[in-house]
Backbone bond lengths (Angstrom), bond angles and torsions (degrees), N, CA, C in turn:
res aa  C-N    CA-C-N  psi(-1)  N-CA   C-N-CA  omega(-1)  CA-C   N-CA-C  phi
1 M - - - 1.433 - - 1.509 107.36 -
2 K 1.333 117.95 144.20 1.446 120.24 -175.57 1.525 112.30 -131.55
3 P 1.335 118.51 66.97 1.458 119.13 174.87 1.522 111.15 -76.80
4 K 1.332 116.60 154.25 1.458 121.22 177.26 1.522 110.40 -71.54
5 V 1.319 116.00 163.77 1.459 121.99 -176.48 1.527 112.09 -55.38
6 T 1.321 118.08 -40.46 1.463 119.87 -176.40 1.522 112.27 -70.78
7 E 1.340 118.21 -14.47 1.454 121.29 -178.81 1.523 112.85 -90.23
8 F 1.322 117.82 -13.37 1.460 120.98 -174.28 1.515 111.97 -55.73
9 C 1.319 117.14 -50.66 1.465 120.04 -174.88 1.518 112.53 -71.64
10 R 1.315 118.77 -19.38 1.463 119.93 177.21 1.518 111.69 -67.08
11 L 1.334 117.94 -20.72 1.462 120.57 178.24 1.519 111.08 -59.12
12 A 1.319 116.36 -32.63 1.462 120.55 -177.64 1.522 112.58 -78.68
13 S 1.317 117.56 -9.06 1.459 119.63 -175.35 1.526 112.83 -99.68
14 C 1.314 118.34 20.30 1.465 122.46 -178.21 1.521 113.26 -87.07
15 G 1.330 117.68 3.79 1.453 120.45 -178.93 1.516 113.25 89.43
16 W 1.319 117.47 4.53 1.448 121.37 179.24 1.526 110.07 -88.81
17 R 1.317 116.67 153.27 1.466 120.60 171.41 1.526 107.88 -68.85
18 W 1.319 117.55 139.72 1.456 121.36 -178.77 1.522 111.30 -152.20
19 D 1.320 115.16 157.97 1.465 124.26 172.13 1.518 106.94 -137.04
20 Y 1.324 115.69 143.02 1.455 121.49 175.08 1.521 107.26 -113.39
21 L 1.330 116.81 126.97 1.456 120.89 -177.46 1.521 111.43 -122.25
22 E 1.330 115.14 135.44 1.463 121.64 168.05 1.513 105.04 -108.28
23 G 1.325 115.82 115.85 1.460 119.52 -168.74 1.515 106.90 66.63
24 R 1.299 117.32 -119.87 1.473 121.20 177.82 1.522 111.85 -115.67
25 V 1.345 116.46 16.26 1.457 121.47 -175.53 1.525 109.81 -108.74
26 A 1.337 116.67 126.09 1.462 121.29 176.21 1.525 108.93 -74.75
27 V 1.334 115.46 130.01 1.466 122.38 179.34 1.526 107.82 -137.47
28 P 1.349 117.70 164.16 1.460 119.61 175.96 1.536 110.93 -60.94
29 L 1.306 116.51 147.55 1.458 121.89 -179.03 1.528 109.62 -71.17
30 P 1.341 117.58 116.06 1.463 120.24 179.95 1.535 110.45 -81.28
31 P 1.334 117.01 171.46 1.473 119.52 173.99 1.524 110.55 -60.06
32 A 1.326 116.34 150.45 1.460 121.33 -177.09 1.517 112.11 -57.15
33 A 1.313 118.32 -41.30 1.458 120.29 -178.94 1.521 111.12 -59.44
34 Q 1.320 117.08 -36.54 1.467 121.20 178.67 1.526 110.42 -69.62
35 V 1.317 116.99 -40.10 1.465 120.94 179.54 1.521 110.37 -60.66
36 L 1.327 116.30 -43.97 1.460 120.52 -172.69 1.520 114.35 -89.41
37 S 1.328 117.67 -2.08 1.467 119.70 178.04 1.527 110.86 -108.51
38 R 1.304 116.50 21.23 1.462 121.06 -179.55 1.524 109.46 -66.55
39 P 1.321 117.30 142.69 1.470 120.42 -178.25 1.529 111.88 -68.32
40 A 1.323 114.57 155.38 1.471 120.41 174.96 1.517 108.32 -57.80
41 G 1.296 116.53 138.24 1.458 120.96 179.72 1.512 114.11 87.93
42 A 1.329 117.97 -4.48 1.466 120.80 177.66 1.528 109.13 -69.13
43 E 1.321 115.64 160.74 1.467 120.23 176.34 1.532 109.53 -55.31
44 T 1.324 116.06 147.79 1.452 119.86 175.35 1.524 109.45 -69.32
45 V 1.319 115.99 156.60 1.460 120.10 178.17 1.525 109.25 -124.01
46 D 1.322 114.89 143.94 1.464 122.41 176.41 1.517 108.52 -133.91
47 L 1.316 116.10 137.79 1.453 121.56 167.41 1.522 105.12 -106.98
48 R 1.325 116.44 110.30 1.465 122.28 -177.96 1.523 107.87 -96.94
49 V 1.322 115.65 123.64 1.462 121.93 -174.76 1.519 108.81 -125.87
50 W 1.333 115.73 133.49 1.467 122.23 175.13 1.525 107.78 -111.10
51 P 1.358 118.07 97.65 1.465 119.05 179.42 1.532 112.05 -66.24
52 V 1.324 116.20 -29.58 1.465 123.55 171.81 1.522 106.29 -143.25
53 P 1.325 118.00 155.25 1.465 118.87 177.89 1.528 110.83 -55.90
54 G 1.323 116.25 135.40 1.455 121.16 177.44 1.512 115.24 88.85
55 V 1.337 118.38 -3.96 1.462 121.96 178.72 1.521 107.96 -124.03
56 L 1.337 116.01 118.46 1.456 122.54 -176.32 1.521 110.32 -112.78
57 A 1.323 116.13 131.95 1.463 122.95 170.37 1.522 106.50 -115.93
58 I 1.321 116.42 131.12 1.464 121.02 -179.31 1.524 107.84 -112.57
59 F 1.335 115.23 113.87 1.460 122.29 179.21 1.518 108.70 -91.47
60 R 1.332 115.32 137.22 1.459 121.80 178.38 1.519 108.33 -128.96
61 P 1.335 116.85 106.60 1.465 118.54 179.03 1.525 110.08 -67.55
62 M 1.314 116.17 122.88 1.464 121.12 -176.49 1.525 111.86 -98.46
63 S 1.325 116.44 -37.44 1.458 122.33 -178.28 1.518 107.32 -163.85
64 A 1.316 116.09 -178.73 1.459 120.29 179.36 1.530 111.88 -65.52
65 E 1.318 117.85 -18.06 1.462 121.32 -176.98 1.521 114.40 -112.99
66 E 1.326 118.89 -3.04 1.454 119.56 -174.22 1.523 111.47 -143.66
67 I 1.323 114.62 131.37 1.460 121.69 172.99 1.525 106.68 -129.51
68 D 1.301 116.24 119.83 1.463 120.74 177.03 1.517 108.71 -94.97
69 F 1.317 116.04 153.56 1.457 119.51 172.00 1.513 109.42 -144.90
70 D 1.321 114.23 152.61 1.455 122.53 178.73 1.514 109.39 -116.12
71 V 1.314 115.03 143.86 1.459 122.62 171.82 1.527 105.99 -130.38
72 D 1.313 116.64 130.69 1.454 120.98 178.27 1.530 107.78 -81.45
73 L 1.316 116.57 107.56 1.465 120.83 -175.68 1.519 112.66 -63.87
74 R 1.324 118.01 -17.79 1.471 120.10 176.20 1.527 110.91 -66.82
75 E 1.338 116.86 -20.13 1.465 121.01 177.74 1.526 111.64 -81.02
76 L 1.315 117.17 -6.81 1.466 122.29 -175.39 1.521 109.43 -117.40
77 Q 1.309 116.37 89.65 1.461 121.07 -175.73 1.523 111.47 -103.65
78 G 1.326 115.93 139.94 1.458 122.41 174.55 1.515 113.68 65.31
79 Q 1.320 115.68 -167.62 1.464 121.37 -178.85 1.524 111.40 -62.61
80 E 1.325 116.76 -35.65 1.468 119.55 178.38 1.532 110.55 -60.69
81 G 1.317 117.16 -39.80 1.459 121.06 177.67 1.518 112.39 -65.93
82 V 1.344 116.22 -41.24 1.469 120.70 176.42 1.523 109.45 -60.97
83 D 1.321 117.11 -43.21 1.467 121.20 179.52 1.526 111.64 -63.24
84 V 1.336 117.07 -40.20 1.470 120.87 177.81 1.524 109.92 -63.15
85 L 1.345 117.67 -47.46 1.457 121.11 -179.43 1.529 111.20 -61.20
86 C 1.319 116.92 -47.28 1.464 120.09 -179.84 1.526 111.36 -64.42
87 G 1.322 117.32 -38.85 1.460 120.70 176.77 1.516 111.99 -63.98
88 F 1.324 116.54 -39.22 1.465 122.02 178.78 1.526 110.75 -65.49
89 L 1.338 117.33 -49.06 1.461 121.02 178.32 1.525 111.24 -60.65
90 T 1.331 116.47 -40.21 1.467 120.73 178.71 1.519 111.16 -65.10
91 A 1.325 117.35 -45.72 1.468 120.53 -179.93 1.526 110.92 -60.76
92 L 1.335 117.06 -43.76 1.460 120.14 178.01 1.522 111.15 -62.79
93 G 1.327 116.22 -48.76 1.461 120.50 -178.24 1.511 112.88 -61.17
94 R 1.318 117.13 -43.05 1.463 120.26 178.37 1.519 111.15 -66.34
95 R 1.323 115.93 -42.46 1.468 120.55 -179.10 1.526 111.50 -63.01
96 L 1.336 116.25 -40.51 1.454 121.20 -178.17 1.520 113.70 -89.83
97 G 1.351 115.84 -16.63 1.462 119.70 -177.92 1.521 112.13 67.82
98 K 1.342 116.32 33.19 1.464 121.40 -175.33 1.526 110.55 -143.24
99 P 1.338 115.84 163.46 1.454 118.50 171.31 1.523 110.12 -65.71
100 V 1.311 116.20 145.59 1.463 123.07 173.33 1.518 105.21 -129.25
101 V 1.330 115.71 118.63 1.460 119.03 -174.11 1.510 111.70 -114.63
102 M 1.318 114.45 153.64 1.453 122.66 177.36 1.523 107.42 -117.31
103 T 1.328 114.98 128.49 1.460 120.52 177.15 1.521 108.30 -125.06
104 A 1.305 115.13 161.29 1.462 119.57 172.02 1.523 107.52 -71.34
105 E 1.311 116.24 147.11 1.459 119.94 -179.97 1.522 109.88 -56.01
106 G 1.329 115.50 128.86 1.452 121.49 179.88 1.513 114.89 84.02
107 D 1.321 118.58 -1.88 1.467 122.59 -178.18 1.526 109.65 -121.50
108 Y 1.335 115.54 53.60 1.455 121.61 -169.57 1.524 114.60 -65.53
109 G 1.307 119.18 -21.92 1.459 121.01 -178.83 1.517 114.24 -83.55
110 N 1.322 117.36 -3.29 1.460 120.26 -174.24 1.524 111.22 -128.26
111 P 1.339 117.50 80.95 1.467 118.74 179.78 1.526 111.42 -62.71
112 A 1.322 115.20 142.29 1.456 121.59 -179.45 1.528 111.64 -100.77
113 L 1.312 115.56 -34.41 1.461 122.34 -173.18 1.514 106.65 -150.54
114 G 1.326 117.16 148.21 1.451 116.86 176.77 1.512 113.55 -175.04
115 F 1.334 113.88 164.25 1.455 120.93 175.40 1.518 108.27 -83.74
116 D 1.334 116.08 126.69 1.462 123.38 177.41 1.523 107.98 -106.76
117 P 1.348 118.30 110.98 1.472 120.00 -177.83 1.530 113.01 -61.33
118 A 1.330 118.02 -33.22 1.462 120.31 -179.99 1.531 111.02 -65.22
119 A 1.329 117.05 -37.92 1.463 121.77 178.60 1.525 111.43 -88.01
120 D 1.339 117.36 -15.60 1.458 124.57 -176.46 1.531 111.69 55.33
121 R 1.324 114.92 43.10 1.462 120.31 177.88 1.515 109.93 -162.90
122 V 1.322 115.75 167.77 1.455 122.17 175.11 1.528 107.84 -81.74
123 V 1.339 114.61 134.75 1.464 120.45 -178.61 1.522 109.59 -128.55
124 L 1.305 115.82 153.72 1.460 122.93 171.89 1.522 107.19 -75.34
125 M 1.311 117.62 128.22 1.466 121.59 -175.49 1.521 112.47 -109.50
126 A 1.308 118.68 -4.36 1.459 122.17 -179.66 1.529 108.37 -137.29
127 D 1.304 114.81 150.45 1.467 118.79 174.68 1.507 109.04 -72.57
128 P 1.322 117.47 130.45 1.472 118.94 178.16 1.536 109.81 -64.26
129 Q 1.305 114.80 139.85 1.466 121.24 178.19 1.523 108.52 -102.45
130 L 1.298 116.42 103.56 1.450 120.21 178.99 1.525 108.38 -100.24
131 G 1.286 116.37 135.39 1.449 116.95 -179.19 1.409 111.53 -153.54
């Protein structure tokens, strides 16, 4: 997902429970410009968001143009888990007004699933490989 720097802090205002950590210490969420202008060698930062109890997404601001996040798919079981993931991607995409894509770890150029703002829904972006 690639929201602009000014959109980073809006992620926390979606009504979800969240914590912001510098290193391993929870601190108040600073302005996005401050988060993304941290000096080289500074502690890492994470915005931990729980869209529903028991499901954690960890956002990692990478630059002014890119914010990555991880979701542990083991927390998303069955159809209810699929619905939670799709609802989360949709909420982010609508809030940011941008596509939000999901890729396999390490395969960033090939999105598998994502929110398409033009369709206003989550769509399959890759052909399933059955074997």
